[in-house]
N, C-alpha and C positions, 0 to 999 in steps of 0.2 A: 504494499499499500505506500502510496507516495507521501511525501510530508504536507502537502497540502491536504489530501484527504484525510491523514490524520488529524490536523490542526481544525479541519472542518467539523470532523466528528466529536473531537474533544471540546472545541469552543463552540460550535455552532455558526463559526465564520472562519474564512481563512484569507489573508493578506498576501494579495498575489502583486509582487514587486514589479514595477514597470508596466502594468496592464493598462494604463491610461495615462497618456502624458499629460504635462502641467498645462499646456495650452487648452487641451479638451477639457480638463478640469476647471480651468477658468470659464469657458463656453457653456458648461452645464451650469457653473455657481450664476453667471448673469441669466441664463434662461430662467432658473429657480427664481433669482431675486426680481426678474421682469415680472415672472407671473404672480408670485406673492404680492408684488406692488399693484398690479392689477386686481388683485383680490383681497384685498387687505383684511387682515383680521379672520381669513379663513380656517386658522388651527383653533380659532375659539368658536365657530359656530356652533359646535355642539352645545354651548352654554346659553344660547340665545332662546327666548321665551318660543319664539315660532317653531325652532328646532326642537323642543322639548316636546311638542304636541304630539308628533307621531312617534313618540317613545324614545326620542334622545339619542337616535341612531340615524346615520348617513352611510348608505353602503353604495360603493360605485364600482360597476362593471368597467374597467378602463380599456377593454378590448373592443366594447360597443359603444363606449364613451357616453354612457349613461348612468343614471342613478337608478338603483335596484330598490332601496329602502329609503325613506326619508326626503325631506323636501328641500331643495336647493334653490339659492339666488339664480339669477340669468347670470349674473357675474363669475359665480362657481361653477356654473354650468359650461360656460365659456371657457372656462380654465380646464375642465374634464374634457373638453374637446381638443385644446391645445395638448395637453399631456398624449393622448391618443394620437395624435399628427405627429407628436414627437417620438413615439415609440420605435417605429422602423428605423430610423437612424439610430437612436440609442441600443437598439439589438444589433444592427451591422457593425457597431463600433465595438461590439464585444464578441464578433463571430456569429451571430444568432441570428433567427429571423424571427418576424411574427407570427409565422405559422408554426413554429416552435411552442407557441402557447394556445392552449385551449381555454384556459381560465385565467384570469388576472383581475383579482378584486381587492378592495379594502372596505373593513367594517369600521367606521368610526364610532364611540359610544362613549358614555361616561361624562362625570363633573368634574371640576377642579383635580383636586390631585389623582383620582381614579379614573381619569381618563384613558382609554384604550383604542388601539387599532390592531384590527386584525387583518393579517394580508393573506390572501390564498392564491397559490399557482397550481396550475395543472398542466403539464406539458403534453405533448402531441402523442406521448408513449402511454398516457394515463397516470402516470406518476404525480402526486399531490403534495404540497409542501404548504404547511400553514405555521406563520410565525405570528406572536402576539407581541405587543409593544405596549408597555404599562406605563402612565405617568405623565409627568410634563418634560418636553424636549428641552 
């Protein structure tokens, strides 16, 4: 088993040196910042009263570029479409294809310090991966 596989198994993640160059990191960072600026406060949407009405959950299907649970603003809906439009390039940069994914969803829920995001990925071979992130970033 390679050292990267061992690191992944032991830690749940692996650091791959020189996978992406600094210019690409800067480009991604600018893209994320531009998107966040266009959708200011979206990290806190789950705390807003109109979001609590449907149960305090926003679930997004990034492959279909749509909300599958909860209600989102027009601005956040536009940001979801931008993320979807950027996925093919992101996949290509990492030697993958959008066709490699059958499911790519994120489910945002919780309030205050109990915020959580559950990310679900299913690949074209039917393998599923679920990661849960809890707390305030």
